[in-house]
C-alpha positions as CSV (number, residue, x, y, z in Angstrom):
1,M,-50.4,-0.2,-42.3
2,T,-53.3,-1.2,-40.0
3,N,-55.8,-3.2,-39.4
4,T,-58.8,-2.0,-38.4
5,N,-62.1,-4.0,-39.6
6,T,-63.8,-5.5,-37.4
7,N,-67.2,-6.2,-39.8
8,T,-66.0,-8.5,-41.8
9,N,-68.9,-7.4,-44.5
10,K,-66.8,-4.3,-45.5
11,N,-63.6,-5.0,-46.8
12,R,-61.4,-2.4,-48.7
13,I,-57.9,-1.6,-49.6
14,Y,-56.9,2.0,-49.8
15,I,-54.8,2.5,-53.4
16,A,-52.5,5.1,-53.8
17,C,-50.9,6.9,-56.8
18,L,-47.2,6.5,-56.4
19,A,-46.3,9.1,-58.9
20,S,-48.5,11.5,-56.9
21,Y,-47.4,10.5,-53.8
22,N,-43.6,10.9,-54.9
23,A,-44.8,14.1,-56.0
24,G,-46.1,15.7,-52.4
25,Y,-49.6,15.0,-53.7
26,L,-51.7,12.1,-51.4
27,H,-54.2,10.8,-54.0
28,G,-55.9,7.6,-53.9
29,A,-58.9,5.9,-53.3
30,W,-61.0,3.3,-50.7
31,I,-61.6,0.5,-53.0
32,E,-64.4,-2.3,-52.0
33,C,-62.8,-5.8,-52.1
34,D,-66.1,-7.3,-53.6
35,D,-64.5,-9.0,-56.8
36,L,-61.0,-8.9,-58.7
37,E,-63.3,-6.8,-61.1
38,T,-64.3,-4.2,-58.7
39,L,-60.6,-4.2,-57.7
40,L,-58.7,-3.4,-61.1
41,K,-61.4,-0.6,-61.8
42,G,-61.1,0.7,-58.8
43,R,-56.9,0.7,-59.1
44,D,-57.4,2.0,-63.2
45,Q,-59.3,4.7,-61.9
46,V,-56.5,6.0,-59.1
47,I,-53.9,6.3,-62.0
48,K,-56.6,7.6,-64.4
49,T,-57.6,10.7,-62.0
50,S,-53.9,10.9,-60.6
51,P,-53.0,14.6,-60.9
52,V,-49.2,13.9,-62.4
53,A,-48.9,13.1,-66.0
54,G,-47.9,9.5,-66.8
55,A,-48.6,7.7,-63.5
56,E,-48.5,3.9,-63.6
57,E,-47.7,2.8,-60.4
58,W,-50.0,2.3,-56.9
59,A,-49.8,0.2,-53.6
60,I,-51.5,-0.5,-51.4
61,H,-51.2,2.2,-48.7
62,D,-54.2,1.1,-45.8
63,Y,-56.6,-1.7,-45.7
64,E,-59.7,-2.4,-43.8
65,L,-59.8,-6.3,-43.8
66,P,-59.3,-9.0,-41.0
67,F,-56.1,-10.0,-42.0
68,A,-52.7,-8.0,-43.1
69,V,-52.0,-7.3,-46.6
70,S,-48.5,-5.7,-48.1
71,E,-48.3,-2.7,-50.1
72,Y,-48.1,-4.9,-53.1
73,E,-50.3,-7.7,-51.9
74,S,-52.5,-9.5,-55.1
75,F,-55.7,-8.5,-55.2
76,T,-56.6,-12.5,-56.4
77,T,-54.8,-13.5,-53.0
78,I,-56.9,-10.7,-51.5
79,I,-60.6,-11.8,-52.9
80,E,-59.1,-15.8,-52.2
81,I,-58.5,-14.9,-48.5
82,I,-62.0,-12.7,-47.7
83,E,-63.8,-15.7,-50.0
84,F,-62.3,-18.4,-47.5
85,I,-62.8,-16.1,-44.3
86,N,-66.3,-15.7,-45.6
87,G,-67.1,-19.2,-46.7
88,S,-66.1,-20.6,-43.8
89,Y,-69.3,-21.8,-41.2
90,D,-67.3,-19.4,-38.2
91,Q,-65.9,-16.2,-39.4
92,E,-63.9,-15.4,-36.8
93,I,-62.3,-19.0,-36.4
94,A,-61.4,-19.2,-40.1
95,T,-60.0,-15.2,-39.5
96,A,-57.8,-16.7,-36.6
97,I,-56.4,-19.6,-38.4
98,Y,-55.7,-17.4,-41.7
99,N,-53.8,-14.8,-39.3
100,D,-52.1,-17.7,-37.3
101,C,-50.9,-19.6,-40.8
102,K,-50.5,-16.4,-43.1
103,D,-50.9,-19.0,-46.1
104,L,-54.6,-19.8,-47.4
105,A,-53.7,-23.1,-48.2
106,E,-52.4,-24.0,-45.2
107,A,-55.3,-22.3,-43.3
108,Q,-57.8,-24.5,-45.3
109,E,-56.1,-27.6,-44.6
110,M,-56.1,-26.5,-40.7
111,L,-60.1,-25.7,-41.3
112,E,-60.4,-29.7,-42.0
113,K,-58.3,-30.7,-39.0
114,Y,-61.1,-29.2,-36.4
115,A,-61.4,-30.9,-33.4
116,G,-63.7,-28.3,-31.4
117,S,-63.3,-25.5,-28.9
118,F,-63.3,-25.8,-25.1
119,D,-63.1,-23.4,-22.6
120,S,-60.5,-25.2,-20.8
121,V,-57.8,-27.9,-20.7
122,E,-59.8,-29.5,-18.5
123,E,-62.9,-29.5,-20.6
124,Y,-60.7,-30.7,-23.4
125,G,-59.5,-33.8,-21.7
126,E,-63.0,-34.6,-20.2
127,H,-63.6,-34.6,-23.8
128,C,-61.0,-36.7,-24.7
129,A,-61.6,-39.5,-21.9
130,D,-65.5,-39.5,-23.3
131,E,-64.7,-40.6,-26.5
132,Q,-61.7,-42.5,-25.9
133,M,-62.5,-44.5,-22.9
134,N,-65.4,-46.0,-20.8
135,I,-65.2,-44.4,-17.2
136,P,-67.6,-45.8,-15.1
137,E,-69.6,-43.1,-13.1
138,N,-68.5,-43.7,-9.8
139,L,-65.0,-43.2,-11.1
140,R,-65.6,-39.7,-12.7
141,F,-64.4,-38.0,-10.0
142,Y,-61.0,-39.7,-9.4
143,I,-59.7,-38.6,-12.9
144,N,-57.4,-35.7,-13.3
145,Y,-58.5,-34.4,-16.6
146,E,-56.8,-31.5,-16.5
147,A,-53.9,-33.5,-16.9
148,I,-55.7,-35.7,-19.5
149,G,-56.2,-32.3,-21.7
150,R,-52.8,-31.3,-21.3
151,D,-51.3,-34.1,-22.6
152,Y,-53.3,-34.5,-25.4
153,S,-53.4,-31.4,-26.1
154,M,-49.7,-31.5,-26.7
155,D,-50.1,-33.2,-30.1
156,M,-52.7,-30.3,-31.2
157,H,-52.5,-26.8,-33.1
158,K,-54.4,-24.3,-30.7
159,I,-56.0,-20.9,-31.8
160,E,-57.7,-18.4,-29.3
161,A,-61.1,-17.1,-31.1
162,N,-64.1,-16.4,-30.1
163,N,-63.2,-16.2,-26.5
164,T,-62.4,-20.2,-26.4
165,T,-59.4,-22.7,-27.5
166,H,-60.2,-24.3,-30.6
167,Y,-58.2,-27.7,-31.3
168,F,-56.6,-28.9,-34.6
169,D,-54.8,-32.2,-35.2
170,N,-51.6,-31.8,-36.3
171,Y,-51.5,-34.9,-38.4
């Protein structure tokens, strides 16, 4: 299976009839992941139109989603993950969080702990210093923001997305 989706608006899975597959036929269909009902109807149609009599079993043999799924992934889980990603303020960050966690509840919790995005550890250090210290302007040149950022980021979870580093509190 491959993850080939670059467009979060077109989420679909390929459902294959296993009876056909085992009999040497490639029989299946790409089904849009619009909602649970669409997936169930698509699966039922694949089984119903199987060239092998008595077909019952199916599997996901490919997908175009921004996250990985197994052959027997729950349709409900697929829809919930898509809703999480699409409902987030930044779909690329939400996708990166889910792909890092591989658990929807953990991804939702992590998104709530979002601390911000920074192009460098030094930029993060400067942000932390500005938030927590009152540094006179004439002393700013002497501050090692990179060291501050490195130290503060040790207690953070970091994810790369949108060509920048996103920081999440670990507490």
